[in-house]
C-alpha distance (Angstrom), angle and dihedral (degrees) to the residues before:
residue distance angle dihedral
M1 . . .
N2 3.80 . .
K3 3.83 91.6 .
F4 3.81 90.2 57.2
K5 3.79 90.0 52.0
D6 3.81 90.1 48.8
M7 3.82 91.4 49.9
Y8 3.80 90.8 49.1
Q9 3.80 90.5 50.6
L10 3.81 90.9 47.6
Q11 3.83 91.4 50.8
K12 3.79 90.7 47.5
Q13 3.81 92.0 50.3
A14 3.82 91.7 45.5
K15 3.82 89.9 54.6
Q16 3.80 90.8 49.1
I17 3.80 89.9 51.1
R18 3.84 92.1 48.5
D19 3.80 89.8 51.2
K20 3.81 91.7 47.6
L21 3.81 92.4 47.6
Q22 3.79 91.7 48.5
N23 3.81 88.2 57.5
T24 3.81 94.2 44.6
H25 3.80 112.7 95.5
I26 3.79 121.5 -160.6
E27 3.79 119.7 -164.1
A28 3.80 127.0 -159.5
E29 3.78 126.4 179.8
I30 3.79 129.3 -170.4
E31 3.81 121.4 176.8
G32 3.79 97.8 -33.4
V33 3.81 96.7 -34.3
K34 3.80 112.5 110.2
V35 3.79 124.1 -176.4
V36 3.76 131.7 -178.8
V37 3.80 123.3 -159.3
D38 3.76 130.3 174.4
G39 3.78 126.0 -124.2
Q40 3.80 90.2 -90.9
Q41 3.82 91.6 58.7
E42 3.80 94.0 -106.5
I43 3.81 113.4 146.2
I44 3.80 109.5 -118.9
H45 3.79 103.4 173.8
V46 3.80 142.2 -2.8
E47 3.79 121.6 -163.5
I48 3.80 125.4 -177.0
S49 3.79 122.2 -169.4
E50 3.80 121.8 -135.8
D51 3.81 90.0 -112.3
A52 3.81 91.8 53.9
M53 3.82 90.7 53.6
S54 3.79 93.1 61.0
N55 3.81 92.9 82.3
K56 3.81 111.5 42.3
K57 3.82 96.8 -168.2
K58 3.80 93.4 48.1
M59 3.81 90.5 45.4
Q60 3.81 91.0 53.0
D61 3.80 91.1 49.3
N62 3.80 91.1 48.4
I63 3.81 91.9 50.3
V64 3.80 89.8 54.9
K65 3.81 92.1 45.5
A66 3.81 93.4 48.0
L67 3.82 92.7 47.5
N68 3.79 92.1 48.2
K69 3.80 91.0 48.5
A70 3.81 92.9 50.1
I71 3.80 93.9 44.7
K72 3.81 92.2 48.7
R73 3.80 90.4 51.7
S74 3.80 89.6 47.0
Q75 3.80 90.0 53.4
Q76 3.80 90.6 50.1
I77 3.79 91.1 51.7
G78 3.82 91.2 48.6
A79 3.80 91.6 49.1
E80 3.81 91.0 50.1
E81 3.80 90.4 51.3
M82 3.81 92.5 49.4
K83 3.80 91.7 45.1
G84 3.79 88.6 59.8
V85 3.80 92.6 51.5
M86 3.79 93.2 45.1
G87 3.80 89.9 50.3
D88 3.80 90.6 50.6
M89 3.80 88.9 52.9
G90 3.82 91.8 49.4
L91 3.82 92.1 -109.7
G92 3.80 97.9 109.6
G93 3.79 92.8 111.9
L94 3.80 95.5 63.4
P95 3.80 115.3 123.4
G96 3.79 111.8 -95.7
M97 3.79 94.0 21.8
């Protein structure tokens, strides 16, 4: 029965983390291109300055770079959150965690 209780607790904590990540906004800006993603890697907002629009190719590259930067940071935040839960459950020593 204890394993069922542990699984319930793990599911409850995972939902809390998902909710927290959904409300966490990560911003990245590269040369006039600003993007905002949430902790679940959903794009919230993209803003491009007038200066950044002057060179289409560079702007496109900067959009990709800014999105990748924000998503990578979002993944790091999510991993940190899960690491805390896994440690609380005594699973912190698993490979890849």
